[in-house]
C-alpha positions as CSV (number, residue, x, y, z in Angstrom):
1,X,0.0,0.0,0.0
2,X,2.9,2.4,0.8
3,X,4.4,1.8,-2.6
4,X,1.1,2.5,-4.3
5,X,0.6,5.7,-2.3
6,X,4.1,6.8,-3.2
7,X,3.4,6.1,-6.9
8,X,0.2,8.1,-6.7
9,X,2.0,11.0,-5.1
10,X,4.8,10.8,-7.7
11,X,2.2,10.8,-10.5
12,X,0.4,13.8,-9.0
13,X,3.6,15.7,-8.5
14,X,4.6,15.0,-12.1
15,X,1.2,16.1,-13.3
16,X,1.5,19.3,-11.3
17,X,5.0,20.0,-12.5
18,X,4.1,19.3,-16.1
19,X,1.0,21.5,-16.0
20,X,3.0,24.4,-14.4
21,X,5.9,24.0,-16.8
22,X,3.5,24.0,-19.8
23,X,2.9,27.6,-19.3
24,X,6.6,28.6,-19.3
25,X,7.9,30.0,-22.5
26,X,10.4,27.8,-24.5
27,X,14.0,29.1,-24.7
28,X,16.8,28.1,-27.0
29,X,19.4,29.4,-24.5
30,X,20.5,27.6,-21.4
31,X,18.0,25.5,-19.5
32,X,15.3,27.6,-17.8
33,X,15.1,27.1,-14.1
34,X,11.6,26.5,-12.7
35,X,11.1,26.6,-9.0
36,X,8.4,24.7,-7.2
37,X,7.8,24.4,-3.5
38,X,7.0,21.5,-1.2
39,X,5.2,22.2,2.1
40,X,4.5,19.3,4.5
41,X,5.6,17.7,7.7
42,X,9.3,16.9,7.3
43,X,10.1,16.7,11.0
44,X,8.1,15.8,14.1
45,X,5.5,13.1,14.7
46,X,4.0,13.3,11.1
47,X,7.4,13.3,9.3
48,X,6.9,10.0,7.6
49,X,3.9,11.4,5.7
50,X,5.7,14.5,4.6
51,X,8.9,12.6,3.7
52,X,7.0,10.1,1.5
53,X,5.2,12.9,-0.3
54,X,8.4,14.8,-0.8
55,X,10.1,11.7,-2.1
56,X,7.3,11.3,-4.6
57,X,7.7,14.9,-5.7
58,X,11.5,14.7,-6.0
59,X,11.2,11.5,-8.0
60,X,8.8,13.2,-10.5
61,X,11.1,16.2,-10.7
62,X,14.1,13.9,-11.3
63,X,12.2,12.2,-14.2
64,X,11.1,15.5,-15.6
65,X,14.6,17.0,-15.5
66,X,16.1,13.9,-17.2
67,X,13.6,14.2,-20.0
68,X,14.0,17.9,-20.5
69,X,17.8,18.3,-20.3
70,X,18.8,21.6,-21.8
71,X,15.3,23.0,-21.8
72,X,14.2,23.2,-18.2
73,X,15.5,22.3,-14.8
74,X,13.0,22.1,-11.9
75,X,14.3,22.9,-8.4
76,X,12.3,22.3,-5.2
77,X,12.2,24.6,-2.2
78,X,11.2,22.7,0.9
79,X,9.1,24.0,3.8
80,X,8.5,22.0,7.0
81,X,5.1,22.7,8.5
82,X,5.3,19.6,10.8
83,X,1.7,19.0,9.9
84,X,0.7,21.8,12.3
85,X,-1.6,24.6,11.2
86,X,0.3,27.1,13.4
87,X,3.6,26.1,11.8
88,X,2.0,26.2,8.4
89,X,0.9,29.8,8.9
90,X,4.6,30.6,9.7
91,X,6.2,28.9,6.6
92,X,3.5,29.9,4.0
93,X,4.4,33.6,3.8
94,X,8.0,32.7,2.8
95,X,6.8,30.5,0.0
96,X,4.1,32.9,-1.1
97,X,6.5,35.9,-1.2
98,X,9.2,34.0,-3.2
99,X,8.5,35.3,-6.8
100,X,10.6,32.4,-8.2
101,X,8.2,29.8,-7.0
102,X,5.5,29.1,-9.6
103,X,3.6,26.2,-7.8
104,X,3.4,24.2,-4.6
105,X,2.9,20.6,-3.7
106,X,1.3,20.5,-0.3
107,X,0.2,20.9,2.4
108,X,-0.3,17.3,3.5
109,X,-3.2,17.9,5.9
110,X,-6.4,19.9,5.6
111,X,-5.7,22.0,8.7
112,X,-2.3,23.0,7.5
113,X,-3.7,23.7,4.1
114,X,-6.4,26.0,5.5
115,X,-3.9,27.9,7.6
116,X,-1.7,28.5,4.5
117,X,-4.4,29.3,2.0
118,X,-4.7,33.1,2.8
119,X,-1.0,33.6,1.8
120,X,-1.3,31.5,-1.4
121,X,-4.6,33.1,-2.5
122,X,-3.1,36.5,-2.0
123,X,-0.3,35.8,-4.5
124,X,-2.4,33.4,-6.6
125,X,0.2,30.6,-6.1
126,X,-1.3,27.3,-7.5
127,X,-1.1,24.4,-5.1
128,X,-1.9,20.7,-5.3
129,X,-2.2,18.6,-2.2
130,X,-1.5,14.9,-2.3
131,X,-3.6,14.3,0.8
132,X,-5.7,17.2,2.1
133,X,-9.3,15.9,1.9
134,X,-11.6,18.3,3.8
135,X,-14.7,19.0,1.8
136,X,-14.9,22.7,2.7
137,X,-11.6,23.6,1.0
138,X,-13.2,23.3,-2.4
139,X,-17.0,22.8,-2.0
140,X,-18.9,26.1,-1.9
141,X,-21.9,24.4,-0.3
142,X,-19.9,23.2,2.7
143,X,-19.5,25.2,5.9
144,X,-16.8,27.8,5.2
145,X,-16.8,26.4,1.7
146,X,-14.6,26.9,-1.3
147,X,-11.9,28.7,0.7
148,X,-9.3,27.2,-1.6
149,X,-10.7,28.5,-4.8
150,X,-9.0,29.4,-7.2
151,X,-5.5,28.2,-6.1
152,X,-6.1,24.9,-4.4
153,X,-6.2,21.5,-6.1
154,X,-6.1,18.0,-4.7
155,X,-5.2,14.5,-5.8
156,X,-7.5,12.4,-3.5
157,X,-11.3,12.6,-3.3
158,X,-12.8,14.5,-0.5
159,X,-13.8,12.9,2.8
160,X,-17.5,13.0,1.6
161,X,-16.5,10.6,-1.2
162,X,-13.9,8.4,0.6
163,X,-16.1,7.0,3.4
164,X,-19.1,5.9,1.4
165,X,-16.9,4.5,-1.4
166,X,-14.8,2.4,1.1
167,X,-18.0,1.2,2.7
168,X,-19.4,0.0,-0.6
169,X,-16.1,-1.7,-1.5
170,X,-15.8,-3.4,1.9
171,X,-19.4,-4.7,2.0
172,X,-19.8,-5.6,-1.7
173,X,-21.1,-9.2,-1.8
174,X,-21.6,-9.4,2.0
175,X,-25.1,-10.3,2.8
176,X,-25.2,-9.0,6.4
177,X,-22.3,-6.6,6.9
178,X,-21.5,-5.7,10.5
179,X,-19.5,-2.5,10.9
180,X,-17.5,-1.3,13.8
181,X,-15.4,1.9,14.3
182,X,-12.0,2.0,15.7
183,X,-10.8,5.4,17.0
184,X,-7.2,5.8,18.3
185,X,-8.0,9.4,19.5
186,X,-5.1,10.8,17.5
187,X,-7.2,13.2,15.3
């Protein structure tokens, strides 16, 4: 499952990088440097999530750079938000104010994403999250809805879609499904 998730993140990062690069003008001179940012938990209790997402992005960038030698070179600026909304609000202004950065992969969590959004919206910095799933970030009908429009994009479906879909998958072909919930109190 971890490998599948990493591949999904890599594909999303490649898609994000490719879509952002597609708007850059071609040049016959030396390779054009394109700067992207990564924001996520790189240290602390949630570091494994951020490190995996960053690894996926760096892999996609490596493939892109290898394919576009002499045309473009993508560089990645890293920002550690530790998965914490308060820390996210501290690192986001630096990313948003860096005029070299043309796109962002992150944040990993919905809370960190929401805390950073005002800065990214102010500068219209496009962002794509590999894992933020809160409905209200993009749904205008949800409480506090569509706060991420027009800059926020995501790879996974929202929480509203994930739960029912997983339930259908888990109970398909089961005549009398019994469901129980496990809560480790960590969220």
